[in-house]
C-alpha positions in Angstrom: 0.0 -0.1 0.0 1.2 3.6 -0.5 2.9 5.1 2.5 0.9 7.3 4.8 1.2 11.1 4.5 2.8 13.0 7.4 0.8 15.0 9.8 0.6 18.8 9.6 -1.2 21.9 10.0 -4.6 22.5 8.4 -4.6 24.3 5.0 -7.2 27.1 4.4 -9.9 26.2 1.9 -8.7 28.9 -0.6 -5.1 27.6 -0.2 -3.7 30.9 1.1 -0.2 30.9 1.9 1.6 32.6 4.7 3.8 35.7 4.0 6.9 33.8 4.4 6.2 32.1 1.0 6.7 35.4 -0.8 9.9 36.4 0.8 13.0 36.2 -1.6 10.8 34.4 -4.2 12.2 36.4 -7.0 15.6 34.9 -6.5 14.4 31.3 -6.4 13.8 29.1 -9.4 10.4 27.6 -9.9 9.2 24.2 -11.2 6.1 22.2 -11.6 5.8 18.5 -10.6 2.8 16.6 -12.0 2.0 13.3 -10.2 0.1 10.8 -12.4 -0.9 8.0 -9.9 -1.9 5.2 -12.3 0.1 2.0 -12.8 -0.8 -1.1 -14.9 0.8 -3.3 -12.2 1.7 -2.3 -8.7 5.4 -3.3 -8.2 6.1 -5.3 -5.1 8.9 -2.9 -3.8 6.9 0.3 -4.3 5.3 2.4 -1.7 4.6 5.4 -4.0 1.2 6.9 -4.2 0.0 4.7 -7.0 -3.1 2.8 -8.0 -4.0 0.1 -10.6 -7.5 -0.2 -12.2 -8.5 -2.8 -9.4 -7.5 -0.2 -6.7 -9.5 2.6 -8.3 -12.9 0.8 -8.8 -15.2 3.1 -10.5 -12.8 6.2 -10.5 -12.2 7.0 -14.1 -8.8 8.2 -15.0 -10.0 9.9 -18.2 -11.0 12.8 -16.3 -7.6 13.3 -14.5 -6.0 15.7 -17.0 -8.9 18.2 -16.5 -8.6 17.8 -12.7 -5.0 18.5 -12.8 -5.3 21.5 -15.1 -7.8 22.9 -12.6 -5.3 22.7 -9.9 -2.8 24.4 -12.0 -5.2 27.4 -12.6 -5.9 27.4 -8.7 -2.2 27.3 -8.0 -1.6 30.4 -10.2 -4.3 32.3 -8.3 -3.0 31.0 -4.9 0.7 32.3 -5.7 -0.5 35.6 -7.2 -2.6 36.3 -4.1 0.3 35.6 -1.8 2.6 38.0 -3.5 5.0 35.3 -4.6 7.1 36.5 -7.5 5.7 35.6 -11.1 8.3 33.2 -12.6 8.3 30.9 -15.6 8.7 27.2 -14.9 12.3 26.5 -15.6 11.6 22.6 -15.1 8.5 20.4 -15.4 8.5 16.7 -14.4 5.7 14.3 -14.9 6.1 11.4 -12.5 4.2 8.6 -11.0 3.0 6.0 -11.2 3.3 5.8 -14.9 2.5 9.1 -16.6 2.5 7.5 -20.0 -0.4 5.2 -19.2 -2.4 8.3 -20.0 -2.9 9.2 -23.7 -0.1 11.5 -25.0 -2.8 14.0 -25.7 -3.5 14.3 -22.0 0.1 15.0 -21.1 0.2 17.5 -23.8 -2.9 19.3 -22.5 -1.4 19.5 -19.0 1.8 20.9 -20.4 -0.1 23.5 -22.3 -2.0 24.5 -19.2 1.5 24.9 -17.4 2.5 27.2 -20.3 -0.7 29.3 -20.0 -0.5 29.4 -16.1 3.2 30.2 -15.8 5.0 30.0 -19.0 8.2 28.1 -19.7 11.6 29.7 -19.1 13.9 29.6 -22.2 15.7 26.3 -22.3 13.2 24.8 -19.8 13.5 21.0 -19.2 10.3 19.1 -19.6 10.5 15.5 -18.4 8.2 12.6 -18.3 8.8 9.3 -16.6 7.8 6.1 -18.7 7.8 2.4 -18.5 9.6 0.9 -21.5 6.3 -1.0 -22.4 4.1 2.1 -22.1 5.2 4.0 -25.2 6.0 3.7 -29.0 7.5 5.9 -31.5 4.2 7.7 -32.3 3.7 8.5 -28.6 7.2 9.8 -28.1 6.8 11.9 -31.4 3.7 13.6 -30.0 5.5 14.5 -26.8 8.5 16.0 -28.5 6.3 18.1 -30.8 4.5 19.5 -27.8 7.6 20.6 -26.0 8.7 17.7 -24.0 12.7 17.6 -23.9 13.4 14.5 -21.9 12.1 11.1 -20.9 13.3 8.9 -18.1 12.7 5.2 -18.6 12.3 2.8 -15.7 14.7 0.2 -16.8 15.6 -1.1 -13.4 17.4 -4.3 -14.6 18.3 -6.1 -17.8 18.0 -9.5 -16.1 14.6 -11.4 -16.4 14.9 -13.0 -13.0 15.5 -9.7 -11.3 12.7 -7.9 -13.2 10.4 -10.7 -12.0 11.2 -10.3 -8.4 10.6 -6.5 -8.9 7.2 -7.2 -10.7 8.3 -5.3 -13.6 6.3 -5.9 -16.7 8.7 -5.1 -19.7 11.3 -7.5 -21.3 14.9 -6.5 -21.2 15.1 -6.1 -25.1 12.4 -3.4 -25.0 14.8 -0.9 -23.4 17.2 -0.3 -26.3 14.2 0.0 -28.6 12.4 2.6 -26.8 15.8 4.5 -26.1 16.4 4.5 -29.9 12.8 5.8 -30.6 13.5 8.6 -28.2 16.7 9.6 -29.6 15.2 9.4 -33.1 12.5 12.1 -32.2 15.1 14.3 -30.4 14.4 13.6 -26.7 17.1 13.4 -24.1 17.1 10.0 -22.4 17.5 8.9 -18.8 17.6 5.3 -17.5 16.7 4.3 -14.0 18.2 1.3 -12.4 17.7 -0.4 -9.1 20.4 -2.4 -7.5 20.1 -5.0 -4.6 17.0 -6.6 -5.3 16.6 -9.9 -3.2 18.7 -12.5 -4.7 20.4 -10.3 -7.1 24.0 -11.3 -7.7 26.9 -8.9 -8.3 27.2 -10.6 -11.7 23.6 -10.0 -12.5 24.1 -6.2 -11.6 27.1 -6.1 -14.0 24.9 -7.3 -16.7 22.4 -4.5 -16.1 25.1 -1.9 -16.0 26.6 -3.0 -19.1 23.2 -3.0 -20.9 22.4 0.4 -19.6 25.6 1.8 -21.0 25.2 0.1 -24.2 22.1 2.3 -24.8 24.3 5.4 -24.4 21.7 7.4 -22.5 22.4 11.0 -21.6 21.7 10.3 -17.9 21.7 7.5 -15.5 20.1 7.0 -12.0 21.0 4.0 -9.9 19.1 3.6 -6.7 19.6 1.0 -3.8 16.5 -1.0 -3.3 14.9 -0.1 0.1 12.4 -2.6 1.5 9.6 -0.3 2.6 7.2 -1.5 5.4 3.8 -2.5 4.2 4.9 -3.4 0.7 4.3 -6.8 -0.9 8.0 -7.4 -1.1 8.5 -6.6 2.7 5.8 -9.4 3.2 7.6 -11.7 0.9 10.8 -11.3 2.7 9.1 -11.8 6.1 7.7 -15.1 5.0 11.1 -16.1 3.7 10.2 -16.0 0.0 13.3 -13.8 -0.7 16.3 -12.9 1.4 16.7 -9.4 2.9 19.1 -7.4 0.6 22.6 -7.1 2.1 24.3 -3.7 2.9 27.8 -4.9 1.8 26.5 -6.1 -1.5 24.8 -2.8 -2.1 28.0 -1.0 -1.5 29.9 -3.3 -3.9 27.3 -2.8 -6.5 27.4 1.0 -6.1 31.2 1.2 -6.3 31.2 -1.0 -9.4 28.4 1.1 -11.2 30.3 4.3 -10.3 33.6 2.9 -11.7 31.8 1.9 -15.0 29.8 5.0 -15.4 32.9 7.2 -14.8 34.9 5.2 -17.3 32.2 5.6 -19.9 32.2 9.4 -19.4 29.4 10.0 -16.9 30.2 12.3 -14.0 28.3 11.7 -10.7 26.5 15.0 -9.5 24.3 13.6 -6.9 24.8 10.5 -4.8 22.5 8.4 -7.2 22.8 10.2 -10.5 25.3 10.4 -13.1 25.2 12.6 -16.5 27.3 13.0 -19.7 28.3 16.6 -18.9 26.6 19.2 -16.8 23.9 20.0 -19.4 22.5 16.5 -19.1 21.9 16.7 -15.3 18.3 16.5 -14.2 17.7 20.2 -13.6 14.4 19.4 -11.9 15.8 17.0 -9.5 18.6 19.4 -8.7 16.1 22.1 -7.9 14.9 19.8 -5.0 18.3 19.4 -3.7 19.0 23.1 -4.0 16.0 24.4 -2.2 14.1 25.7 -5.1 10.3 26.3 -5.2 7.9 23.9 -6.9 4.1 23.3 -7.0 3.3 19.6 -7.0 0.1 18.8 -8.9 -2.1 15.7 -8.3 -2.9 13.1 -5.6 -0.5 13.0 -2.9 1.9 15.5 -4.5 4.1 17.6 -2.4 4.8 21.4 -3.0 7.4 23.8 -1.5 7.4 27.6 -1.8 9.7 29.6 0.5 9.9 27.2 3.3 6.1 26.4 3.3 5.5 22.8 2.4 2.3 21.1 1.8 0.9 17.8 0.4 -2.4 16.9 -1.3 -4.9 14.2 -0.4 -3.8 10.9 -1.6 -6.6 9.0 -3.2 -7.7 10.1 -6.9 -11.3 10.1 -5.8 -10.7 12.4 -2.8 -8.5 14.6 -5.0 -11.2 14.8 -7.6 -13.7 15.8 -5.0 -11.6 18.6 -3.7 -11.0 20.0 -7.1 -14.7 19.8 -7.9 -15.5 21.9 -4.7 -13.1 24.7 -6.0 -10.8 24.7 -2.9 -7.3 23.4 -2.2 -6.6 19.7 -2.6 -4.0 20.0 0.0 -4.5 17.8 3.2 -2.0 19.5 5.4 1.1 21.6 5.5 4.1 22.8 7.6 5.8 26.1 7.8 9.6 25.4 8.3 11.7 27.8 10.7 15.0 29.0 9.7 17.0 26.3 11.7 14.9 23.5 10.1 15.5 24.9 6.6 19.3 25.2 7.5 19.5 21.6 8.6 17.6 20.5 5.5 20.2 22.3 3.5 23.0 20.4 5.2 21.2 17.2 4.4 20.7 18.0 0.7 23.8 19.9 -0.4 26.3 17.3 1.1 24.7 14.9 -1.5 25.7 16.9 -4.5 28.9 17.4 -6.4 28.8 21.3 -5.8 28.8 20.6 -2.2 28.0 22.6 1.0 29.4 26.0 1.7 31.0 25.6 5.2 29.8 29.2 5.9 26.4 27.7 6.5 27.8 25.7 9.5 27.8 26.8 13.1 31.1 27.1 14.9 30.3 23.8 16.6 29.6 22.0 13.3 32.7 23.5 11.7 34.8 21.8 14.2 33.8 18.6 12.8 35.1 19.2 9.3 38.7 18.0 10.1 37.0 14.8 11.5 35.2 14.3 8.0 38.5 14.9 6.1 40.5 12.5 8.3 37.7 9.8 7.8 38.0 10.2 3.9 34.3 11.3 3.8 34.9 14.8 2.0 37.3 15.8 -0.5 40.2 17.5 1.5 41.4 19.9 -1.2 37.9 21.3 -1.9 37.3 21.5 1.9 40.4 23.4 2.6 40.8 25.6 -0.5 37.2 26.2 -1.4 35.6 25.8 2.0 32.9 23.5 0.6 32.1 20.0 1.7 32.0 17.6 -1.4 31.5 13.9 -0.6 34.2 11.4 -1.7 33.1 8.0 -3.0 33.4 6.8 0.6 31.3 9.8 1.7 28.7 8.9 -0.9 28.4 5.5 0.6 28.3 6.8 4.1 26.2 9.8 3.5 24.3 9.5 6.8 27.6 9.4 8.6 28.6 12.8 7.2 25.3 14.3 8.5 25.5 12.6 11.9 29.2 13.9 12.2 28.2 17.4 11.4 25.2 17.5 13.8 26.5 15.5 16.7 
């Protein structure tokens, strides 16, 4: 089942934002995330807010694009009333779920509404996630013509046995085909991989890494499998159907992937992400790590504007009802104080290649920098000469240790 939303404070019916949201907004980038909560099959490891046809019952996903567009219009009004600076969207990301289960025309209509409400900044990045078996050449052609610039395919593995454990529905040979189609129409391509599935061997992971590199994507993400409570996979592991993933194997797989990606010309820029040059980094994901503003559209979507964070009701039916009533679809929100925002900055910026400016640290926290250097967790030259904390390979593997050391 999807994970539970966090508790928070009530949100006014009209979605009004506190004054804090507008402060400094002219200097921050703005992005739009559109959550499409539909999947053909629910993967056993997934606790995202997604629903299959069986889960939805009589709820009709054909009305979703209209509901999302209504929220976009509502969002524009809320931000304007709050005095938040008018900014064009520099990034747009359709995630899920599987956005490409909807007709391409629905994604195009939603993108057109984003253009109408906010506009797109010059060179804006517009991405959709897709399963390899959810698109064809005609679908991708329609997206490109409408202004999409990038597609992120959920490859996960190139090994049939691993795909079966993960409940993925595509065949490995489908991936190079859809990548070729995307390149043919002029879309940038990212491939998402998952390592450390129960029972997956290092040799199987090597097969997947090689297969991904053979496709020559512009960007690769590689995420360690996390067994989330309440998922089908967690229940299978508890019953002994599969073994629990091993942390040491995870580390070996990560190091192998980093070595191969680097040798092939990809540079890491966030712990789980590699790109062929700076221009191919996911600008939308970087906006999260760099503390930009974004409006999250759709059931369960999260938003952030100037330290005000809120999240929508989860179920598509409840979301549709909120939209039909003309008020906010938000379930709750929180207003972050300065110290919380600073701590989150530490958590996020110590994950990326540009690192964390040590000027952000308190004197007590700064005292621990030599300890991080001695432990081989941050680059010593950058830390001393540029006064920025950039994780080493060891630091990426032990990201939690970096934060715990700073904050202890």
